[in-house]
C-alpha positions in Angstrom: 16.0 -12.9 7.0 14.9 -16.1 6.2 15.9 -18.2 3.3 12.5 -17.6 1.7 12.6 -13.9 2.5 16.0 -13.5 1.4 14.9 -15.4 -2.1 12.0 -13.1 -2.6 14.0 -10.0 -1.6 16.6 -10.8 -3.8 14.2 -11.3 -6.7 11.9 -8.2 -6.6 15.6 -6.8 -5.8 17.0 -8.3 -9.3 14.0 -7.5 -10.8 14.5 -4.0 -9.8 17.0 -3.3 -10.2 17.0 -4.9 -13.8 14.3 -2.6 -14.6 15.7 0.2 -13.0 18.9 -0.2 -15.1 17.4 -0.5 -18.1 15.3 2.5 -17.5 18.5 4.2 -16.7 20.4 2.8 -20.1 20.6 5.0 -23.1 18.4 4.6 -25.7 21.1 2.4 -27.4 22.0 0.4 -24.5 18.6 -1.0 -23.6 14.7 -1.5 -24.4 12.7 1.9 -23.0 9.8 0.5 -21.4 6.6 1.7 -20.0 7.5 4.3 -18.0 10.8 4.2 -18.0 11.9 6.7 -20.9 12.3 10.0 -18.2 15.0 7.6 -16.5 16.9 8.5 -19.8 15.3 11.7 -21.0 14.8 13.5 -17.7 13.6 16.8 -17.9 13.8 17.2 -21.4 11.4 14.3 -22.4 9.0 16.2 -20.5 9.1 19.7 -22.2 9.6 17.5 -26.0 6.5 15.0 -25.2 4.2 17.6 -23.5 5.3 20.1 -27.2 4.6 17.0 -29.2 1.3 16.1 -27.4 -0.3 19.8 -27.6 0.8 20.1 -31.1 -0.9 17.0 -31.6 -3.7 17.6 -29.7 -4.4 20.7 -31.3 -4.5 19.2 -34.8 -6.6 16.1 -33.9 -9.0 18.8 -31.8 -11.9 19.5 -34.8 -11.6 14.9 -35.0 -12.3 14.3 -31.6 -14.9 17.2 -30.8 -16.9 15.8 -33.5 -16.2 12.0 -32.1 -17.7 12.5 -29.2 -20.4 14.3 -30.3 -21.4 11.5 -31.9 -20.8 9.4 -28.9 -22.7 11.4 -26.8 -25.9 11.3 -28.8 -25.8 7.3 -28.3 -25.4 7.3 -24.5 -27.5 9.1 -20.7 -26.9 12.0 -20.4 -24.4 12.0 -17.0 -25.9 13.2 -13.8 -22.6 15.4 -13.0 -20.0 17.4 -14.5 -17.5 16.5 -11.6 -17.1 13.2 -9.5 -14.4 13.5 -6.9 -13.5 10.7 -4.8 -11.6 11.7 -1.5 -10.6 8.6 0.3 -9.3 8.2 3.9 -7.8 4.9 4.2 -9.0 3.1 7.4 -10.4 6.5 8.9 -12.4 4.9 11.5 -16.2 5.4 11.9 -16.8 5.2 15.8 -13.9 8.0 16.0 -15.7 9.4 13.2 -18.9 9.9 14.4 -17.7 10.9 18.4 -16.3 13.8 16.9 -18.6 15.4 14.4 -20.9 15.2 17.6 -18.4 16.8 19.3 -18.3 19.8 16.8 -14.5 19.4 15.7 -15.0 17.7 12.1 -16.8 20.7 10.9 -16.2 20.1 7.6 -17.5 16.3 7.5 -20.6 17.7 9.7 -21.0 20.5 6.6 -20.6 17.9 4.2 -23.2 15.3 6.0 -25.7 18.2 6.2 -25.7 18.5 2.6 -25.6 15.4 1.5 -25.7 12.9 4.2 -23.5 10.1 6.2 -23.4 6.4 6.7 -21.3 3.8 7.6 -19.6 2.3 4.8 -19.7 -2.1 5.0 -16.7 -3.2 4.1 -15.0 -6.2 2.8 -14.8 -9.8 4.0 -11.6 -9.5 5.1 -11.8 -6.0 6.3 -8.2 -5.3 4.8 -6.5 -2.4 2.5 -5.9 -4.8 -0.9 -9.1 -6.2 -0.9 -11.5 -3.4 0.4 -10.3 -0.5 -2.1 -10.2 -3.7 -5.0 -14.1 -4.0 -4.2 -14.1 -0.2 -4.6 -12.4 0.0 -7.9 -14.0 -2.8 -9.6 -17.7 -2.9 -8.2 -17.0 -6.8 -7.2 -16.7 -9.4 -4.5 -13.1 -11.0 -3.5 -13.9 -13.8 -5.6 -13.9 -11.6 -8.9 -11.0 -9.3 -8.0 -8.8 -12.0 -7.1 -7.7 -10.1 -4.2 -8.2 -12.2 -0.5 -5.2 -10.5 2.1 -2.0 -8.6 1.4 -0.3 -12.2 0.6 -0.8 -15.1 -0.7 0.8 -18.4 -1.0 2.4 -20.9 -3.3 0.6 -24.5 -3.0 3.9 -25.8 -4.4 6.0 -24.8 -2.2 3.8 -23.0 0.8 5.9 -20.2 0.7 4.2 -16.2 0.5 4.0 -14.5 -2.2 2.6 -10.8 -3.0 -1.2 -10.9 -4.3 -1.4 -8.3 -6.0 1.6 -7.9 -8.2 3.7 -10.6 -10.3 6.9 -9.5 -11.4 8.9 -12.1 -13.6 12.2 -12.5 -14.0 14.5 -12.3 -17.2 17.1 -15.3 -18.2 17.7 -14.2 -21.6 21.1 -12.4 -21.1 24.0 -11.3 -23.3 27.4 -11.9 -21.4 30.3 -10.3 -22.5 33.0 -11.2 -19.6 31.7 -9.8 -16.4 28.6 -8.0 -18.2 25.4 -8.6 -18.8 22.9 -7.0 -21.2 19.5 -7.9 -20.9 17.9 -9.4 -24.2 14.1 -9.1 -23.0 12.5 -7.1 -20.1 10.9 -8.5 -17.3 7.1 -8.8 -17.1 5.1 -7.1 -14.2 1.5 -8.1 -13.9 -1.1 -6.7 -11.6 -3.1 -9.6 -10.0 -6.4 -7.8 -9.9 -8.6 -8.8 -12.2 -12.2 -7.5 -13.2 -12.3 -4.3 -15.1 -11.9 -0.9 -12.5 -15.6 1.5 -13.0 -12.1 4.3 -14.7 -11.9 1.9 -17.6 -15.5 1.5 -18.0 -16.1 5.2 -18.0 -12.9 6.1 -20.6 -15.1 3.4 -23.2 -17.7 6.2 -22.6 -15.0 9.0 -23.3 -15.3 9.6 -20.4 -11.6 11.2 -18.7 -10.6 10.0 -15.1 -8.0 10.9 -12.7 -7.1 8.2 -10.5 -4.1 8.9 -7.5 -2.7 6.7 -4.9 -5.8 4.2 -5.4 -4.6 0.8 -3.4 -3.2 -1.5 -5.5 -2.5 -0.1 -8.6 0.4 -1.1 -9.6 1.1 -1.5 -12.3 -1.0 0.8 -13.3 -4.4 0.1 -15.3 -3.9 1.5 -19.2 -8.0 3.9 -19.7 -8.7 7.2 -21.1 -6.8 8.9 -18.1 -4.2 9.4 -15.3 -3.0 7.9 -12.6 -0.2 7.1 -10.1 -0.3 3.9 -8.7 0.1 3.2 -4.7 0.4 0.0 -3.0 2.9 -2.5 -3.7 4.9 -0.1 -5.6 8.3 -1.4 -4.1 11.4 0.4 -3.1 14.9 1.0 -5.2 15.9 -2.2 -3.2 12.6 -4.2 -5.0 11.1 -4.7 -1.6 8.0 -3.0 0.6 10.3 -0.7 2.7 13.4 -1.4 3.3 15.1 1.8 5.4 18.6 1.4 6.5 20.9 2.4 10.0 24.1 3.5 9.6 25.5 3.3 12.9 28.8 3.0 14.9 27.4 0.8 17.1 28.6 -2.4 17.2 25.1 -3.9 17.4 24.7 -6.4 14.6 21.3 -7.9 15.5 18.9 -8.2 12.4 16.1 -5.9 12.3 12.6 -8.4 12.4 10.8 -5.9 10.3 11.7 -3.8 6.8 15.3 -2.8 8.1 19.3 -3.3 7.6 22.3 -2.1 9.9 24.8 -0.4 7.9 28.4 0.2 9.3 30.2 3.3 9.5 33.9 3.4 9.6 35.8 6.6 11.8 37.6 8.8 11.8 37.8 11.0 14.1 34.5 13.2 13.5 34.5 12.1 9.9 32.7 9.2 9.3 32.3 7.2 6.0 30.0 4.4 4.8 28.0 3.4 1.9 24.2 3.2 1.3 22.8 0.0 -0.8 21.3 0.1 -4.1 19.4 -1.6 -6.3 21.3 -4.9 -7.3 23.4 -4.4 -10.1 22.2 -6.6 -12.9 24.6 -5.6 -15.5 27.5 -7.6 -13.4 28.0 -11.1 -12.8 26.8 -12.1 -9.9 24.2 -9.0 -9.4 26.3 -7.4 -6.7 24.4 -4.5 -5.0 25.3 -0.9 -6.1 26.7 1.0 -2.9 26.7 5.2 -2.9 29.1 6.5 -0.9 28.3 8.6 2.5 30.2 10.7 4.8 29.1 12.5 7.5 30.8 15.1 9.3 30.2 16.1 12.8 30.6 19.9 14.1 29.9 19.5 17.9 30.2 23.2 18.3 27.3 23.4 16.0 26.1 20.1 17.5 25.3 19.2 13.8 26.2 16.8 10.8 26.7 17.6 7.6 25.7 14.4 5.5 27.5 14.5 1.9 25.9 12.1 -1.1 26.7 12.4 -4.3 27.8 15.3 -4.4 24.6 17.1 -2.4 25.3 18.4 1.1 22.2 18.3 4.3 22.7 20.1 7.7 21.2 17.8 9.9 20.5 18.1 14.0 19.7 15.3 15.9 16.0 14.3 15.1 15.8 16.5 12.4 14.1 14.9 9.1 15.5 16.3 5.9 13.8 16.4 3.1 14.0 14.3 -0.1 17.5 13.8 -0.9 18.3 12.4 -4.5 20.6 9.2 -4.8 21.9 8.2 -7.7 23.5 5.0 -7.9 26.3 4.1 -9.9 25.9 0.7 -12.2 28.3 0.9 -15.2 29.9 3.7 -17.2 27.3 6.4 -17.7 24.7 4.9 -16.3 22.8 5.5 -12.9 19.9 4.5 -11.1 18.0 7.2 -9.3 16.1 7.5 -6.1 15.0 9.8 -3.0 14.8 9.4 0.3 14.6 11.1 3.8 17.4 11.0 6.3 17.8 11.8 9.5 20.9 11.7 12.5 19.6 9.8 15.3 21.9 10.2 17.8 25.4 12.2 17.6 27.4 11.5 20.8 29.9 9.0 21.9 28.1 7.0 19.0 26.7 8.3 15.6 23.6 6.9 13.4 21.7 8.1 10.5 18.5 6.4 9.8 17.9 6.7 5.8 14.5 5.8 4.6 13.6 3.1 2.1 15.2 4.5 -0.7 11.7 5.7 -3.1 11.5 5.4 -7.2 12.0 8.6 -8.4 8.7 9.9 -9.9 10.6 12.0 -12.3 12.7 9.4 -13.3 10.9 6.4 -12.9 12.3 2.7 -13.0 9.5 1.1 -13.2 6.1 1.8 -14.3 4.2 3.8 -11.3 2.0 5.9 -13.6 -0.2 5.9 -16.6 0.5 7.5 -18.7 4.2 7.0 -18.3 5.2 10.6 -18.1 2.5 11.4 -15.3 4.3 10.7 -12.4 7.1 13.0 -14.2 4.6 15.8 -14.4 3.2 15.9 -11.3 7.1 16.2 -10.0 7.6 19.0 -12.3 4.3 20.4 -10.2 4.5 19.9 -7.0 8.5 19.0 -6.2 9.5 15.3 -5.6 7.4 12.8 -3.4 7.0 9.4 -1.9 6.2 6.4 -4.7 6.5 3.2 -2.1 3.6 1.8 -1.8 3.3 1.6 2.1 5.0 5.3 2.2 5.0 6.0 6.1 7.9 3.8 7.4 5.8 2.3 10.0 8.8 -0.6 9.9 11.7 2.1 11.4 9.0 3.2 14.2 8.2 -0.8 15.1 11.7 -1.3 15.3 12.6 1.7 17.7 14.7 3.2 15.1 12.8 6.3 14.7 10.2 7.8 17.2 6.5 9.3 17.3 7.7 12.7 16.0 9.9 11.5 13.2 6.6 9.3 12.3 4.2 12.4 12.2 7.0 14.2 10.2 6.9 12.0 7.4 3.4 11.1 7.9 2.4 14.9 7.3 4.7 15.3 4.7 2.8 12.5 2.8 -0.4 13.9 3.4 0.6 17.3 2.0 2.7 15.7 -1.3 -1.2 14.1 -1.5 -3.3 17.2 -1.3 -1.0 19.4 -3.6 -1.8 16.7 -6.4 -5.3 16.6 -5.3 -5.7 20.3 -5.8 -3.3 20.2 -9.1 -5.6 17.6 -10.6 -8.7 20.1 -9.8 -7.0 22.5 -11.5 -7.7 20.8 -14.7 -10.1 18.1 -14.4 -13.6 20.1 -16.5 -15.3 17.1 -16.5 -15.3 13.5 -15.3 -14.0 11.7 -12.2 -11.2 12.7 -9.8 -9.9 9.6 -7.1 -6.8 11.0 -4.4 -6.5 8.3 -1.5 -5.1 9.3 1.7 -3.4 6.9 4.0 -2.8 8.7 6.9 -5.4 7.9 9.1 -5.0 4.6 8.8 -1.2 4.7 9.6 -1.8 6.7 12.6 -4.4 4.2 14.0 -2.0 1.8 13.8 1.1 3.4 14.8 -0.9 5.7 17.8 -3.6 3.4 18.9 -1.7 2.5 22.0 -2.0 5.9 23.8 -5.5 6.2 23.4 -6.4 3.5 26.2 -5.2 2.6 29.2 -2.4 -0.6 29.5 -2.1 -1.2 26.3 0.8 -3.4 25.8 2.7 -1.2 23.7 2.3 1.7 25.9 3.7 -0.1 28.9 7.5 1.8 28.3 6.7 4.9 26.2 5.5 8.0 27.2 2.4 9.0 24.4 2.8 12.8 25.3 2.8 14.8 22.5 0.9 12.1 20.6 -1.7 10.9 22.7 -4.3 12.6 20.4 -2.5 11.8 17.2 -5.4 10.0 15.8 -7.7 13.0 16.7 -5.3 15.5 15.2 -5.2 13.3 12.2 -8.5 13.4 12.0 -9.1 16.8 12.3 -6.1 17.3 9.6 -8.9 14.7 7.5 -11.5 17.3 7.9 -9.5 20.6 6.6 -8.6 18.6 3.2 -12.4 18.0 2.9 -13.2 21.9 3.4 -10.6 23.2 0.9 -12.1 20.8 -1.8 -15.7 21.7 -0.9 -14.7 25.5 -1.3 -13.9 24.2 -5.1 -16.8 22.6 -5.5 -18.7 24.3 -8.4 -22.0 23.5 -10.2 -22.5 20.2 -11.1 -19.9 18.8 -9.0 -20.0 16.0 -6.5 -18.2 15.3 -3.7 -18.1 12.2 -1.9 -15.8 11.6 1.1 -15.1 7.1 1.9 -12.6 5.3 3.9 -12.4 1.4 3.4 -12.5 0.1 7.1 -12.4 1.7 10.1 -9.9 0.4 13.0 -9.6 -1.0 16.7 -7.8 -2.4 19.4 -4.5 -4.4 18.6 -3.7 -5.6 22.0 -3.0 -9.4 21.9 -1.7 -11.5 19.0 -3.3 -15.0 17.8 -1.1 -17.6 16.9 -3.0 -19.8 14.4 0.1 -22.1 13.2 0.5 -22.4 17.1 -3.0 -23.4 18.0 -3.1 -25.7 15.1 0.1 -27.5 16.2 -1.3 -28.4 19.7 -4.3 -29.7 18.4 -3.5 -31.7 16.0 -3.9 -30.4 12.6 -0.1 -29.0 12.4 2.7 -31.5 12.4 6.5 -30.2 13.0 9.1 -32.7 11.2 11.3 -34.6 13.4 13.6 -32.6 16.1 12.6 -28.9 14.8 11.2 -26.6 17.2 8.8 -25.0 15.3 11.0 -21.5 15.4 11.8 -21.2 11.7 9.9 -18.6 9.2 7.2 -19.4 6.7 6.2 -22.8 8.0 9.9 -24.6 7.0 9.4 -26.8 10.2 6.4 -28.1 9.3 5.7 -32.2 8.5 3.6 -31.7 5.5 2.7 -35.4 5.2 1.4 -34.9 8.8 -0.3 -31.4 8.5 -4.1 -31.1 7.5 -4.3 -27.5 8.0 -2.2 -24.3 7.9 -2.1 -20.1 8.4 -0.4 -18.3 5.5 -0.9 -14.1 5.5 -3.0 -12.1 7.7 -6.7 -12.9 7.3 -7.3 -16.7 7.1 -6.4 -21.0 7.1 -5.6 -23.0 4.5 -6.4 -26.5 4.6 -3.5 -29.1 3.1 -5.9 -30.0 0.1 -4.6 -33.2 -1.6 -4.1 -32.5 -4.8 -3.9 -28.5 -4.7 -1.2 -28.4 -2.1 2.1 -29.8 -3.1 1.9 -32.3 -0.1 -1.8 -32.2 0.3 -3.3 -35.1 2.7 -6.9 -34.0 2.9 -9.1 -35.5 0.3 -11.3 -32.9 -1.4 -14.6 -35.2 0.2 -13.1 -34.2 3.7 -12.6 -30.6 3.0 -16.4 -29.2 4.1 -16.2 -31.7 7.4 -12.9 -30.2 8.5 -13.7 -26.6 7.7 -16.8 -27.4 9.6 -14.5 -28.7 12.2 -11.9 -25.5 12.8 -14.6 -23.2 12.4 -16.6 -24.8 15.4 -13.3 -25.0 17.3 -11.6 -21.3 16.7 -14.8 -19.6 16.4 -15.4 -18.2 20.1 -12.0 -19.0 20.9 -11.4 -17.7 24.6 -7.9 -15.8 26.2 -8.9 -16.3 30.0 -12.0 -14.6 30.2 -12.0 -12.8 26.6 -13.3 -14.2 23.2 -10.7 -13.9 20.9 -12.3 -14.4 17.7 -15.7 -14.4 17.1 -16.5 -16.2 14.1 -14.6 -18.0 10.9 -16.5 -18.0 7.5 -16.1 -20.8 4.8 -14.9 -18.7 1.9 -16.3 -21.0 -0.6 -19.7 -20.1 0.5 -18.9 -15.9 1.3 -17.5 -15.6 -2.3 -18.6 -15.9 -5.7 -16.8 -15.7 -9.2 -14.2 -17.8 -11.0 -11.0 -16.9 -8.4 -12.6 -17.8 -5.2 -10.0 -21.2 -5.2 -7.5 -18.7 -4.8 -8.8 -17.6 -1.4 -7.7 -19.2 2.2 -10.2 -22.0 2.9 -11.7 -20.4 6.2 -11.5 -16.5 7.3 -11.2 -15.3 10.9 -13.3 -12.6 12.5 -10.5 -11.9 15.4 -12.9 -10.0 18.4 -11.6 -6.2 19.2 -8.0 -6.4 20.5 -7.3 -9.4 18.9 -4.9 -10.1 15.6 -2.7 -12.5 14.3 0.4 -12.4 16.1 3.7 -11.1 14.6 5.0 -14.3 14.8 2.1 -16.3 13.2 2.2 -13.8 10.2 5.8 -15.1 9.7 5.0 -18.6 9.8 6.4 -19.0 13.0 5.0 -22.4 15.1 6.7 -22.3 18.8 5.6 -19.9 21.0 2.4 -19.7 22.9 -0.7 -19.1 21.3 -1.7 -16.0 22.9 0.6 -13.0 23.7 0.9 -9.3 24.2 1.6 -7.3 21.4 4.4 -4.6 22.3 5.4 -3.0 19.2 4.1 0.2 18.5 1.7 -1.0 15.3 -1.0 -1.2 17.4 -4.1 -0.5 16.2 -5.8 -2.8 13.5 -8.5 -3.7 11.1 -7.6 -7.3 10.5 -10.9 -8.5 12.8 -14.3 -9.4 12.4 -15.0 -7.1 9.4 -18.8 -6.1 11.1 -17.0 -4.5 13.8 -14.9 -2.1 11.7 -16.8 -0.5 9.2 -15.6 2.5 6.8 -17.7 6.0 6.2 -19.2 7.3 3.6 -20.0 11.1 3.0 -21.5 13.3 -0.2 -22.8 16.6 -1.0 -25.7 15.4 -2.7 -28.7 13.2 -0.5 -27.8 9.4 -0.1 -30.2 7.2 -0.8 -29.0 3.9 0.0 -29.6 2.9 4.2 -27.1 0.6 4.0 -24.1 1.4 1.6 -21.3 -0.9 1.1 -17.9 -0.1 -0.4 -18.8 -2.4 -3.6 -21.6 -0.1 -4.5 -19.4 2.6 -5.5 -18.2 1.4 -9.0 -21.8 1.1 -10.3 -22.4 4.2 -8.2 -19.5 6.1 -10.7 -21.0 4.7 -13.5 -24.5 5.7 -13.2 -23.3 9.3 -12.2 -22.4 9.2 -16.2 -24.6 7.6 -17.3 -23.5 4.7 -17.7 -25.0 1.3 -17.0 -23.1 -1.0 -14.7 -22.0 -4.4 -16.2 -23.8 -7.1 -15.0 -20.8 -8.9 -13.1 -20.9 -5.2 -10.8 -22.5 -6.7 -7.6 -23.0 -2.8 -5.7 -25.7 -0.5 -6.9 -25.6 3.0 -6.7 -26.3 4.8 -3.4 -28.3 7.6 -5.0 -31.4 8.0 -6.9 -31.1 9.4 -9.9 -34.6 11.2 -9.5 -33.1 13.4 -7.2 -30.4 15.1 -9.1 -32.8 16.9 -11.6 -34.5 18.8 -8.8 -31.6 19.4 -6.3 -28.6 19.8 -9.1 -25.6 18.0 -8.0 -23.5 20.5 -6.2 
C-alpha cells in the first residue's frame, strides 16, 4: 500500500472508527448522531421509537389530513397512484434485446408490449455514480458535481473520493491514554442539485428510495432512504477483505485486501480480525477481535469461533452473516457484519473474511433516512449488506475467492434487495419507490471473460459452470420484474431501467505512460515511474496527467498547486491532445474513439471540477489498472488478465442503458436525465427550470389508458 493510500485509508478508518465508537457509546459518554442511536439502544430503541412515533402519528392524524387536503387543492392531480422504479445497474441493451428476441426474458417482453422498450442514453462518462446522479437530479454533471468515482486534490494531485467528504475531529479531551472526542466528524455528500424525491416531498408526496448510488450520507426529505455506493466498510475503506492463512506469503494484495497470520498448534489455529481504528486510544491502534479455528479432519470441516459464535464450515462453503463486535474500551463495542469461507484445509489452512459491513441494526454511520430505517429493514428481512460496493470483486480479482463464491455473494445480495423492495411495496399506498439492484453490473464485470474467445483474463480459467453467468443474471432480473409486475394495482406505473450497458475490457491503456512518452508528462530525475498516484512526476515540467478512470487534467496555472499551463494556452493544448489521442491505435485496432472538451460538454456551476478532457475508449479498451492508480512506468497498452474483464468506462455512445414501462413511452430517444422530470410530472409537479430532461410519457394518454 502506498503512503497516500495508507494515509487516505487511515483517515477514513480513523473517522469510521471514531463515529463507530461514538455511536456505540452510552449516552453519557458521547454524542449520539444521526443514524447512530441504534448502536446504543438496539432493539429496545426500535420498539420504543416505533411506539412513540405511532402515538404521535395518531394524535397528529386529523391535523395532517386537513393540511394535506389544503395542499392537494393547490396542486395538479397526480397521473399515478404509485410510481415504482426498478433499476438494474449496468444491464446492457444489446444483451437484453437479444435475449428478449429469443424469448428468454418473458417479463421484460410483457412489460415492453404493455408500455414500450427503448434504449436509454447515458451520461458522459458512462459510469455509475455519474449516471445515477443525473437520474436523481435531472441534471448533467456540470450541475450535480459528480464526474467520476475519483476526483483529485489540485493542491496535492492525489486522488480523493468524488462523492463524500468525511471530516476529521481535532478537538479531543486527553485523559492519560484515553482520547475523548469533543465534537462529531462532518460527513457531507458532495453531489449537488436537489433530488426529485426531495421535490416530491415538498409537495407532500412520499418516496421510498432503496440503494440508489451516491446517497451517502442519505438525503433528508419526506420519505425513507437506504444509502448505497460509497458507504464504507467498518475499516473506513470501500471494501477490504481479510485472508487468514498459515502460508508464509507476505505479498501485499494490489486491491482491497490484507493478509492476516494464523498461529498454529496442531489442528487449532488462532488469529485476530482487524477492526476500525480505536480513536479512543492514543495513537488510534486498530481494534482486534480474536478468532479461532478448530479443524475436524474426520468430518472435513472447520469450526470457526468468533465473539462467542461458532460457525461450522466445509471448504468452499460461504457462511451467512456473522456479527462481529469489536471492543473499543470497557463497556463499548463497535458492531459489524461479515461472511466467512475456508478456502483450504490441507497442509495449510486459509480463511476468507469478507469486508466488515456496517451493521444495519446498529449503524456506526448515517446510512439511512430516517436513522432507524436501516434497523427497521433489518428487523423485517434480517441482516444485509450495507457496503456501497457490496459484492467483493477485489477478492475474486486477487483469486482469493472463486467464481462460485462470487456468484453466491451476488445472489444473496439480490435476495436481500428484493426483500427490501417487497417490504416497501407492502407499505406504500401512494407515492414513489425506487430500488436499484447492482448484480447485473458486477456480473458483467466479473464474468465477461467467458463470453468471448481469446479474452486474456480467461486464459488460465475454466469458465465451466459460469460461461452463461451474465445471461443467468439477466434471467434473474426478469424474474424480479415478473414478481413486481404481479403486484401492480390500479394506478400503479412500473419503470425498469439501467444506467448504462457493458462491453469487453481486453486491453488496458496507460494514459500517463502515453503522456510521458509524448512529452506532456515528466518524471523526477532518477525516478522510474513505478510509484503509484503520480509520486514520480516532476510537476514543474508536466503539462497534462490522468487521475481517476475517465479523463485527463491539464496542469493548469492558478488551479493546480504547481501548474505550468497558462489558462490562455489551455484550449490549444486540449485540442492538441484530443487530436493526437482521438483514434489512437493499438496495432490494427482503434483503442480510443474520441476525446471531449468538458468545458463544452457540460453546463453548470461545477463544470470546472471536471477533468479537462473526457476519454471515449473503444470496445475492448479501458484505462489500465496501473494507469488508474497513477503508475507511469510500463507499456501504453497491456492485456487485462484480471477477472474484472468487462467494463463501461468507454465511449458512452456504445454502452446505452435500457428503459421499459407499463405505460406507453412517448419519447423515441430517452435519456437518463429525463427520468427526474418524468417522476415529478407523474405526480403533477412542474420540474424546476434547472432540470434538463423532459418527461418520457404523454400526460394526455393517462386519462384514456389508465396508469396500470
